[in-house]
N, C-alpha and C positions, 0 to 999 in steps of 0.2 A: 454230467454236466463237466468240460474240460477246465483247466485253470483257466485258459485263453478267453472263455464264453463268461468267465467271473468276475474277470476284471475288464470286460470291455466296458461296462457301462460306466465306473469308475475314470478309465481312461477318457471317454468321448465327455464324461460331464467335467474333467479336468481341462480337457479343450475347450468346451465351452465357455468356461468360466474366464480361460487366460484371451479369449476372444473378446468377451465381455470387457476385460481389464484394457486390452489394449485399445477398443474402441474407444471406451471412457478416456484414455490418456491422450489419445488420437483428438477426440472433442475439446478437450482441455488446450492442448496444446495447439490447436486452430485459434482456439479463443484469445491466447495468451498470446501468441503470433501474431495474431490480426491485430490488437491491441498494440504490441509493436511498430507494426505495419502503420497504422493508421497515424500514429505520434510522430513516428519519423518522417511521412507525407506530408502532414503537417508542419511542422518544425521547418521542411523546406521547401514549402510554397510561402507564397507572397503573404499569405495569414499567419507564419509563424511568431509574429508579434503577440497573437492572442493569447499564446502560451506563455506568456509573459504577463503577472498577473497586474503590473503595476501601466499597462500602457492600451488597455482597454479602448480608452476614449478619445486617442491622439486622432486618428483619421480613418477613412474604410466608413464601411455601410455600418458595421457596428456602432462606430463613434453618433453616425446620425441616428440610430434607433436609439441610443443612449440619452440623445437631447430631445427625442420627437417624444418618448414616454413620462410621465412627471416622475423624478423620481429615478429616472433611468438613467441615470450617472452611476447611481446605488447600486439599485437594483439587478439591472443587464449583468455588469460584472461580476454580480455574487452568483448567480444562476448557471452563467457561460462559462465561469470559472469552477463551479462546483462539476460543471458536466466535464470539465477537462479533468479534474482531479481524479474524477472517477474512473476514466479512461487510464491516467497516469497509475491510480492505484489497481486497476485489471493487469495492468501490462507489469508493475513492479511487486505486487503484492500475491496476487493470485498464486503464483508458484511456488510460493512460500507456504500454501496451504493444500497443497496436493495430497501431503499425509492424512490429514483427517478428511477431506471428501474424499480419498481413496477408502478409508476404513469407512467412512459411512455410507457407501455405494453397497461395500463389501455386505454392510450389516441389514441394505434394505434393497439387495438385488433382488429379492423372489418377491418382491410388493409390484403390482400393477402399476403404482403410481412412483415408481422409483426414480425415473428420470424428473418428475416435475418435483420431487423432495429435494433433489441435487441441486436443481435453481433455484428452490428456493433457500437452501444454505448459501448459496452464491449469493443470491441478492440482499439477505439479510447482513452477510460478511459485507456486500459494498457499502450498503446503509450505513454501518457504525463509520468507515471510513469518510463517506460523505458529510456526515456529522461534524468529525473532524476537518475536515476540507474547510466547510462554512466557516467553524468556528478561528483557523487558520487563516482564511482568506479576513475575516472582521478584522482580527488582530493586526494584519498585515497592511490593512486599509487605514484602520486608525493610526498605525506608524508613518505612514505615508505622511498622512493628515498633519501628525505632529512635526515630520520634517519640512516641512513649507512653512512652517510657523516657525520654527529653532532653524536660524543659521547654522548653527556647529554641528548640527545632526546631517545638515546638508552636506557640509564639507567635510565632516570625518564620518561618512555612514559606512566606512570599514570597522567602526568601534562596534555596530549592531553586528555583523559577520563574525569579529572576535568573540562578542559575548555569546551567540549561537552556538558556535563551535564549542565554546568554554562549558555553556551547557549541556550539550549534546554528552562532551565528556565525562561532565560529572554524573549525568543520570547513569551512564554504564555502571555505576559503581552502587545503584541505589537500590534498595529492598525490594521496591517496586519494581524495576527492572527487572529482577531477578524471579519475584512471584510469577510475573505474566508469563517473563520466558517458561517457566517450567509449565504452565499452562499448556502454552502452544507448543509444548516439547511432547507432551502426553494425549495423543489423540484420543486413543482410546478410552481412557479414565473421562476425558472433557466428554465425550457423546456419552458414556453409560450415566455420567452422572444428568443429564439434560433430554435424554431420549426415551421413553417410554411406550409411543407409538399408538397412545390413546387417542390424539388430536396431533395427527402425521402432520398437516400443513402449518399450525401454531408452532409446535416444535421444531421442526425444520430450521422456521424463518428463526425463531429465536436462538437456534443451536448454532447459525450461523452469524445471528447479531453479536450473540455474546462471544463466540471466537473472535468478530471483529475488535469486539471492546479490550479483548486481553490482547489482541494483535497490536492495537492503538497504543496502549498500555506499555507494552513491550518497545514499539517501534516508533514512537512519535517525536521523540528526538532528533532520531536517524532523517526521517522523513522534513521535517524544518530544515534540515541543510539546504533542501533543495531550492528553500526560500534565498540562501546565502548563494547559490551555485546557479539559480535560475532554472525557471520551472521548464527550460525549453530545453533542456541539456540532456541527452540523449546517454550520454557516456556516463555521466555522473547517475544518472537514474540506472544504468545498467551495473554500474560499479556498488550500488547501495542495496539495489538487489540481489546481488550475489553477496554480498556480506549479512542482509537479512534472513536471506533463506539456510545461509551457513550455521548461522547462530541458531534457527530454530530447528533445524532438520539435522544436521552433520552429527554423528557422536560424542563430538569433543566439541560441538557449536557454543556451549556452555560457557565453556574456556576462553573463548573470543574477545568477551565482552570486556575484560579487563584492557586488553593490549590495545584493542579500538577505542577505549576511554582516553588511554596515554596519549595513541595516536593524534586524537581530536585536539588535546591540551596539549599537542605539541605544534598542531597545526595553527591553534588561537595565538600562543605564544609569537609562532614566527610570523603573524599578521600584524599583531602589535609592533615586532621588531624594526618591522618592515616600515611599517606606516611612521615609527617612533623617529626613525632613522631620515624620512624624507622631510619629516616635520622640523627635524634641525637645522 
């Protein structure tokens, strides 16, 4: 047997693995790209106001739906905003999870249910962010309700933005931030701790959900900035997505946290100083 015939199976296997990886990355790219395109079309349409969490009941068909359903002014916005939040999460956060998804794909690639398992990981991940989105929406709705009863909060709403910016900056230096970030930066160890293959569907869903929880723990303060700049701001979505992807995936990403925290403190101080001058 010649050397060429001995290496041919390995070459063929390597080519097959590369095609599988390329197909996986293409599908994930299509999913993430579709989320960005839908967000862009939505924000540019007459219904773009519905990306703004404070304007669901102003005008239009959804405003009528809110009034038609008992408790609709609270329930309908919560569910619709949760859907918008999942779409935004798919666009912003799925790119940061590609290393763990690729690692899990390689581990399960020979299984007949490999595609289903990947889907379950993604669904578990999005479910964790959905829970955070609902909680954030409820907190924001409570803040808006308090603002309607408090005159100074209406006239000095910039204070909320400054506090959120400062809080996000402070979180960049917290032990919880670095603990969660390290979990996100070690995909193989994360999978090994949770994947046994004995109950594959349940384990895959839990793997995605647990990864989502650590991702929320790492990035929740940065995601809250969307409430400051506006949830329909695609430019800020792209900027924050790039920052979070760099933190989680680049070799020196962990070192970005402190400079980012300082930048957020400086931005908060600039907001305070600007509005203090205006108020004088």
